[in-house]
N, C-alpha and C positions, 0 to 999 in steps of 0.2 A: 547468569550473574554476567554484567559489562565490567571492563577497564577503560576507564579515559587516560588516553596517554598524549603529551605534545610531543611535535615533535618542529624541531628547529627545521628552515627549509631560505634558500634563496632566493626572489622574485628579480628575473632581470626585468628592469625598468626601463631600460631603455626601449628595449624589443616591445613590451606593453606599448609604450608610449608613440613609437612609431606607428604598429600594428591600429589600435584605437584613433589615432589621430592620423591617419594615410587610410585608413579605409573602416575599420571598424567602428567607430561613432560618430562620425562625419553627418549619419541622417541624422542628431539630434545636437550635436557637439559644434559650438562657434566661438570661436577667438576671434572678437572684435579690437579694432585698432588699441581700446588699451591692453590689451591684453600682452597683444602684440608688442607695444613702446613697452611696455612693464618687459618682458622676455628679454626684446633684442636690446635695451641701456646695461643689461648683465650677461650677457650674450650673442653680443654683434655678429653680424653675417662671417664678417671676415675670420671669425673665430671658428664660429659653429652655421657651414650654410643652410642643414638642415632642420628644416623649421621644429618640426617634430623635436627630436634631440638634443638641442634650442631650449626648448622649453621642458625637458626633462630636466635637461642639465642645472636652468635657473632655478626650478623648484629643489630639487633634490640639493645641492651641490652648492647654489650663491639662499638658499630657504626662501626664494621669491613666492607670494603666495597670486595664484596667479585667474582673474575674474574669467566664468565661462558662462558662455549664453546658449540660450537654447535657438539653435540654427532656422528653427520655423518657428520665433517668436521676434516681435521687430519694437521689443522693451527694453529699455534701455537697463534697464537690469541684470546683473549675472545670477543667475537660476545656481550657482554656486563657484564655489575655486579649488584650485589647486596647490593643498597646502600641505606640504611633508610633514609639517608639528603633528597631523592627524593622520598618517596614513596607516603607522601602525596598529591606531586603536580601529580604525575600520577595517583594516584588512584582517583584525582580530574579531570582529561582528561576522564580518564574512567568510571567516572560518568556523566559527561556529554552528552558521548555520547548513543542515547536511545536503540541501540541496544546491547551495552556492559555494561550499569547500568543490565541487569536485570543478569548478571553475578552473582555481587556487592550484590543486595540484594539475592538475594540464597545462597549465603556466607554467610552475616549477620545471614538470617531467618534459619541459620545448612540444609538450605534442597540441599548441592550443592553435586557434586560428582567431579569425576577425572578430569573431562573437564571443568569444573566449573573453579579447581583449575588452572588447565591449563592458561586459559586464563588472569587470575586476575594476574600467576607467571609470564609470557609472558610481561604484561604489565610491574610488578612493573620493571623486568631484560628490556628490550626492548623497552618500553614508545607505545608500540602498541600489536597487537594481527600478526604476522611472519608466525608463523608453522599451520598446520593444520587446 
């Protein structure tokens, strides 16, 4: 017999964004000019010089929907969006998947690496792991 329990935990979104954008996801994830303009319109360099932190703050604090592109495809169409209104649903889906849950727990327990950040970042943007 099994009992299902729900645990509330905090996810450090700043660490996630920094680790993913600056290394974990840059093999597939690209922020094109429209993404950068969208982010910097609400989070100028004078306020936040670090792009990955500015991106997180624009999405989480300012509610900006940021288009994300495939780094290896020259298409002008985004492959997904960073949209804070979808984070809870997508992380919930991830938590329900026994193979993906480990990544969330590693992030929460501060035992993460670039791979962990990449997997979570893909879920936030694509609602699945598509790359890697």
